[in-house]
N, C-alpha and C positions, 0 to 999 in steps of 0.2 A: 529432299527430293535429290533423284538421282540423275544425275549429267553424265552421258558416255560420249568417251573422246577416244580419237584415234592414237595409237602411239608409235614409235619408229624405232624400238630398240637395236644396236649394232649387234653383232655376231656373239660378241661374248658376254651380251647382255641376254639375248635370246637364250644362249649357251644355258646360262646362270638359272633363268626363272623355268625355265624345262626341266631341270635338274629338280627345282624346287616341288614342281608339280610333282616328280614323281615319289620324291621324298613324303610329300602332303599324302599323296593316295595309299603310300605302302604304311604310313601312320593310320590313316582311318579305316585300311582294313585289319590292323594290329590290335584298334580299341574295338572295334567290331567284333571281333574273333573273341575277345576278350570276354564281350559280354554275353556272344552267343553260345562259350561253353559255361559260363555261369548258368543261363539260363538252361542249356543239355542236362548239368549236373542235379539239377530240382526238378528233371523230370520220371526220373525214376519212379514206380510205383515203390510202396513200403513192403508191400508182402510177396514181392517176386523180383526176380534179377533178370535183364536183358539176354538174351541169346548171343546176342555178336558181341556187344561191347557196352563198358559203363564207363560216362564220365567218373573221376575218382576226386574230388572236391572238397576240403575241408567245410564242413556246415558255419562254420565260425568267418568265414570270410565273406564280407558283406558286398552289396551289389554293385559292380563296379559304373558309378555314376561320374557324373561330371567333374566333381571338383575330384574327386578320390582318381581318376586317369589324367587331370591336370598335373596332380602331385607328383605322379607316375613318371612323368617327361624328364624330369631331372636326374631318373637312375636310369632309363632310355638312353639318355643322351651320352651316359659314361661309354655306353657299350657299342651305340651306334652315332658313327662320327658325321654321317651325312645330316643328324637330325641339327648337332651343333651349327651347320651352313646357314640353316633357314633362322629366319628372323624369329624370337621367341613366340610374339605375341601371333602369329603365321600358325604356329603351331598349337597354341591353346586356343585359336579360333578352329581347327579342324577338329579338335575335338567337341568345340561346342556345336560344331557342324551336325556331327553325328548325332548327338543329344538333340538336338532339335528335331531331327527326322526320328528319332525312338519315339520324342514327346507328340510328336503330329499322329504316329503309328498308333501311337496310345486313344489318342483320342478321335480317333477315326474308327480305328478296329480292322485297319488296310494298310496297305505299301509298307513291308516292314523292309529296313534298309537293308542296301545288296551292296557283295563286296565290288569296288569300283575296280576294271579289268584296265589294260595300258591302255591310255588312252582317253579315257573317262574322268577324269579328273582335271579339270579346263579352270579353275580360279583359284586364288588366293587373298586374303584381305590382309590388310595392314588397319586395326581397328582404332587407331589415335592417334592422332599428330600434335606435336606441341607448338609448331607455327606454322604456318601456311607452305604446303610445298611444291606451289607453283612460281617458277623462277622465271617470268617472260617466256618464250616458246618452250620449254622445258619444266617438266614435273622429276621433282627429286623423292626417289624412294629408298628407304632403308636398305642398308646394304647390297641396294641395285646402284644407286648413282644416278646421274641425271638421264633422263630419257626424253627424247625429243616428241614433242606432243603439238596435235593439230586444234588447237583451243581456238573453235571456230564459233564459239558462244562463251562472253566472259561469264563469272561469276556475279550473280547478282550483288547488287550492296546489302549488306546488313547478316548476310548469309556466312556460316563458318565452315569450312570442309571438317567433318568428324570423320572421315574414312575414306579408303580407297580398295577398289577392290580392283586385282589385274585379270585378266579375263584373255584364254588365249583360243583362236579361231582358226578354221582350216587346218588343224593338226599342226598347230605351232606356226603357222607363217602369216598370221595377221594377229596383233593385237590392240587391246583394248583397255582403257582404265574408267572404272564407275567410279565416280566421284561422287559421296555422300555429302549434301548440305542441310545446315538446319539454319534455322530462325527461331530467336523466341517471339513469336507474335502469336495472335488468337486467329484464328479464322472461322467466321460465323457460319452456321449453316444455309447453305442458300436456299430462301424459299420458292415456291411455283409463282412467277408472275411473267409479266410480259408478252410477247406474242409464244404461240402453243404450237409446236407439231408433232405429227407421229410418223414413224419410221418402222417401214416393213422390209425386210430382206428376204431374198429369195435368190434361185439358181439362173433364172433367165435374166433376170435384172438385178444387179447386184444390191440395191435398195430402191425403194418410191416411198417419195414422204406425202403429207397431206396435202402437201400445197400444188402435187402434178409433178414434180420434177421426179426423173427416173431416169439412174444410172445403169448404163450396162455392166456386166461384170466379166472381170479380166481372168484371166486364165491361165494365172501364172505357173503351175506346175505344170498342168495339160500342154502347154504353150511349148515347153522346155522337157517334154517326158521324152520325147525320142530322145532327144540330145541325152541326157541321163543315163539312158537306157545302152547309148552306145558306147560311152565312158565306162559304164558299171562292165558291160563285158570284157571290156580292156582290160580291166582292171583285175577281173577273176583270172585271166590268161597269164599274168605273171605269174612268177615264183612268190611267194609270202617271205617276206619279211628283206626281200633284197631294195636296190635303189629304185629301180623303176616299178615295184610293186608301190611302195611309198609314191613315188611321182605320179603316179594313175591316181590313188587315194586322194591327194592333195588336187588334182581336179575338180573329182565329185564330189569334194565338201567344197570346193570354192563356188560351184554351181548350185549347190542345196542353200548356202550362205547368200547368193544371188536370190535366188526364189523367195527366203525369209526376208532379205532387206527387201525387194520391191514391192510386196506383198506387204510389210509394214509402212511403209512409207505411202501406199495407195491409203492404207487407213486411215493412217494421220491428215492426211490432206481433206480427204470426204469430211471426216470430223469437225475440223477448221472452217470447212465451206457448211456445214449444218451449222454451228456455232454462229457463221457468218449471217444467217438467214432468220435465227429464230433466238429467243431466250428461254424459254422452255422445252424440252426434248423428252419423247415416252418411246419408247422400245416393250419391246417384247421378252418374258420371262422363262424362253427354251433355255431347257437344258440340249445343249449343242453336242455335248459328250453321247447322250442317246442316240439323236438324227446320227449321228457318224457311223455308227455299227450298221446303218441301213445299205441297201444296195445303191445309194447315190452319196456312201460314205466318202468315195475321195472326191469329189467335186466339191463336198461339204466344208471338208479340211482344206482343199485347195481354195476356198472364199473365205476360212476363216472368222466365221463371222464372230464366234468366242473373241479371239482378240479384237475385233473390231469395234464389241461392245465394252469392254473393258477401256481399250484406248478413247473413244467417245465418254466414258464417264470421266474419265481422266483430264480431257481437252477440257469439258464442262467444268469440273472444277476450278481448272486454272483460269480459266476467261471467263468466271464466275456465272456461269447458265446451270439453270435448274435441270438437274439429272433423273429419271424415276423409271420404273419398270412395272408395268402393268399383266394381266393376265392374258396368256396367248391363247386362248379356249374360245374356237367360232368367232376368229377375226376376220376368217375368210366368208364364214357363212351369213354374216348379219351386213343390212341394208345401214351404211351411216347417216341416211335421213331419216327412216321410219323405225330401224331398228328390228325392223321382219327379219325373221329367220327361216333361209333356205338351203337347200342339200345342191351340193357340186361336188365335183373331182377337177383334179388337177389338168385335165384338159380343157376344162372351160377357161377361158382367160379374160373373160369381158363380164362384170358385174351388170344386170340388168334386172331392176326390182320388180317383183310383179305386184305390189301393192301400192306405191308411190312413183313409178316411172322410172327412176333414178337411175343413170347409165354410167357406168366409168370403166377404167381399167381395174382390173381384178385386185394387184398390188394397191394401186391407189385408193382406191374403196376400202382396203383392210388397213390402212394405215389411217385413214379417216378414223373408223372405228377405234383404233388405238388411242387415237388423239382425242375423241369424245370419253374413252375410259378414264383417259390421263385426267381429263380436266373435271371429270364427277368426282374421281379419288380424291384428288387433291385440291384445297380451296385456292384461290387464286388471291395474292396481295395487291397486285396490279395490275390493269385493266389492259386489254390487247392492242397491240402496234400491229399495222398495216405495214408490209415494205415499201419503201419508198421509189421513186421512180430508178435508181441506179441497182435494186434490187438486193441492197448490203445494208443490212442493220449496224450502227455502229457501234455497240455495245452494250454495257450496264450504263454507263455514264450518258448516253443518248434518253435515260429516262428521264433526268432531271431537265434537261436540254428541252425535250418535246413537251413537257407542261408550261415551259416558261416561252414557247413559240420559236424558240431558235433554229431549229431545224425541220426541214419539211417531211415531217413523217404524220399521220393520221393515227390520233390516238382516241381509243374508245375509253374514256374515265368510268371507273365501277361505280357503279349505284352507292349513295349514301345509306 
């Protein structure tokens, strides 16, 4: 697991880390340049030559893979003194990072690695530690020293720190560390059990559940778009690479950072709220990247449906809840009571079935269809529980206590 903390380096440490980021960026581009040169040298047809230029490279030169480029680091350090200042494992991870992108490109067939321009390389990694780097309210980073850290939550017992990634945000004015922790435990797959709900997301209401819960959609980007437009207009009027230009760019970056943090905080709170109300959660398997290309793309990206689904899946795993996706086709055109299919459009916001007379909000009815599809798709291991008077379930441990009669929950036991 990864725990993110805010750190507060002094002026000298900030200058050192910024120089490290620039060195890592140049090393990344250098390795990518060697890889592209090797590929271009193999593109010439054997029966004719190019009119403009040719890449001349011996055919005996092997492909510049990860191992060969890591071995070349020792030779590059003899001619480039800036590489000596950076920790050796950090530079090795830069090469690994490039080749991970290369392997990802080969698997997907798209997303060829690109050169990093100034300011686009924003993190470096210390891949291993022999001892615990946390010293009270400080963290000890190799060659950097002790850095003040806001340890807002302690590392759980039984976990060991495996690596630390230093991240720069807002053009080097905010710094974070992402601590990777690991424990040698076996986490079993969570089966479908207990009380289930379906979740339907939308642009009018951010989400609606099969229980009738509706949460309005906050407009994170749209509400601050006017202010962002003003800051960007001021930034474009400054002379590039001047002090005032850098200050204006920092203001724009800070506002973007605020929008992203507010959105993520909202998603995490909603995910925990849903886990408080149910044991199993079903959502639609929509490809939101395709939806974002439509005329409502700005509002879909502002809501962050894809990020919410991934965070909800992560929160369900941490809290011992079952999470699954179901087919999204026709969820808003089907009656949750009788299954009758009916044609409608986005302007119809109230579902009224012509067969059975069932009537409810369109989004709530769609969430009920999602829940029904999830129940039909996955076998339930433990019967359904109804919400107690306070509207909050106490978690996985509530199951055994409910069967023992120690909690005020109504449980419908599965048929033998």
